[in-house]
C-alpha positions as CSV (number, residue, x, y, z in Angstrom):
1,M,-11.5,64.4,-7.0
2,V,-13.6,64.2,-10.1
3,Y,-15.8,61.5,-8.5
4,F,-16.3,63.7,-5.5
5,L,-17.3,66.7,-7.7
6,T,-19.6,64.5,-9.7
7,S,-21.4,63.2,-6.6
8,H,-21.5,66.8,-5.3
9,R,-23.0,67.9,-8.6
10,V,-25.8,65.4,-8.4
11,H,-26.5,66.5,-4.8
12,N,-26.7,70.2,-5.9
13,L,-29.2,69.2,-8.7
14,K,-31.9,68.3,-6.1
15,K,-32.8,71.9,-5.6
16,F,-33.7,72.1,-9.3
17,D,-36.0,69.1,-9.1
18,N,-39.1,71.2,-9.2
19,T,-38.3,73.0,-12.4
20,G,-40.0,70.4,-14.6
21,E,-36.8,69.7,-16.5
22,D,-35.6,66.1,-17.0
23,M,-33.0,65.2,-14.4
24,E,-30.7,63.7,-17.0
25,D,-30.7,67.0,-18.9
26,L,-29.8,68.8,-15.8
27,I,-27.0,66.4,-15.0
28,S,-25.7,66.9,-18.6
29,I,-25.8,70.7,-18.1
30,G,-24.2,70.3,-14.7
31,T,-21.4,68.3,-16.3
32,I,-20.8,71.2,-18.7
33,G,-20.6,73.5,-15.7
34,L,-18.1,71.1,-14.1
35,I,-15.9,71.0,-17.2
36,K,-15.9,74.8,-17.3
37,A,-15.1,75.0,-13.7
38,I,-12.1,72.7,-14.0
39,E,-10.8,74.6,-17.1
40,S,-11.1,78.0,-15.5
41,Y,-10.2,77.2,-11.9
42,K,-7.3,79.2,-10.5
43,P,-5.9,77.8,-7.2
44,N,-4.2,81.1,-6.3
45,K,-7.6,82.8,-5.9
46,G,-8.0,81.2,-2.5
47,T,-11.1,79.1,-3.1
48,K,-11.4,75.4,-3.1
49,L,-12.1,73.6,-6.4
50,A,-15.3,72.0,-5.0
51,T,-16.7,75.4,-3.9
52,F,-15.8,77.0,-7.3
53,A,-17.2,74.0,-9.2
54,A,-20.5,74.0,-7.3
55,R,-21.0,77.7,-8.2
56,C,-20.1,77.1,-11.9
57,I,-22.5,74.1,-12.0
58,E,-25.3,76.1,-10.5
59,N,-24.7,79.1,-12.8
60,E,-24.7,76.8,-15.9
61,I,-28.1,75.3,-14.9
62,L,-29.5,78.8,-14.1
63,M,-28.4,80.0,-17.5
64,H,-30.1,77.1,-19.1
65,L,-33.4,77.6,-17.2
66,R,-33.3,81.3,-18.1
67,S,-32.9,80.5,-21.8
68,L,-35.9,78.1,-21.6
69,K,-38.1,81.0,-20.3
70,K,-37.8,82.7,-23.7
71,T,-39.1,79.7,-25.5
72,R,-41.8,78.6,-23.1
73,K,-44.2,81.4,-24.0
74,Y,-44.6,79.9,-27.4
75,V,-47.5,77.5,-27.9
76,S,-47.7,75.1,-30.8
77,L,-50.9,75.1,-32.7
78,H,-50.7,71.3,-32.8
79,D,-50.5,70.8,-29.1
80,P,-53.6,69.1,-27.6
81,I,-55.8,71.3,-25.5
82,G,-58.6,68.9,-24.7
83,T,-61.0,66.3,-26.0
84,D,-64.3,66.5,-27.9
85,K,-67.5,64.6,-27.0
86,E,-66.2,61.4,-28.8
87,G,-62.9,61.5,-26.8
88,N,-60.8,62.7,-29.8
89,E,-58.0,65.2,-29.0
90,I,-58.7,68.8,-30.0
91,T,-55.8,71.0,-31.0
92,L,-55.6,74.8,-31.3
93,I,-55.4,74.5,-35.1
94,D,-58.7,72.7,-35.0
95,I,-60.4,75.6,-33.2
96,L,-58.5,78.5,-34.8
97,G,-58.3,77.2,-38.3
98,S,-60.1,78.8,-41.2
99,E,-60.9,77.3,-44.5
100,A,-58.3,78.1,-47.1
101,D,-60.9,79.5,-49.5
102,D,-62.1,82.0,-46.9
103,V,-58.6,83.3,-46.3
104,I,-58.0,83.6,-50.0
105,K,-61.3,85.5,-50.5
106,E,-60.5,87.8,-47.6
107,V,-57.0,88.7,-48.9
108,D,-58.3,89.2,-52.4
109,L,-61.0,91.6,-51.2
110,K,-58.4,93.6,-49.2
111,V,-56.1,93.8,-52.3
112,R,-59.0,94.9,-54.5
113,R,-59.9,97.6,-51.9
114,A,-56.4,98.9,-51.8
115,R,-56.1,99.0,-55.6
116,F,-59.5,100.8,-55.8
117,T,-58.4,103.4,-53.2
118,A,-55.0,104.0,-54.9
119,T,-56.8,104.4,-58.3
120,S,-59.4,106.7,-56.9
121,I,-56.7,108.9,-55.3
122,S,-54.7,109.1,-58.5
123,W,-57.8,110.3,-60.4
124,M,-58.6,113.1,-58.0
125,T,-57.3,116.5,-58.6
126,G,-55.0,118.3,-56.2
127,K,-58.0,120.3,-54.6
128,K,-60.1,117.2,-54.0
129,R,-57.4,115.3,-52.2
130,L,-57.6,115.2,-48.4
């Protein structure tokens, strides 16, 4: 029976072939669904184990694919996005990166402005404040 369910599981995975996920990963996730199906199957409900297991396997894979959607929108700054004239890979960090000194100077300037504004406001009298 488990052999039948295992071969049935692999057959059901073919419809998830276009998701871009590795087939071995999908088989592992399908196995988890199969284990959950066997553990929670109740014969008195009137369904066959194979039908119930197929549904559990599919639901487990769909839950996995939904969870991947949350993380797919994130892009690593170190992922290659193309090549330069010499054929070297270019990453987002290469394009978006700023010199550390420029960042420090910009932050320092903003801190000084904030302190100056706070000091100026504290020196003003109640009538001159906005």
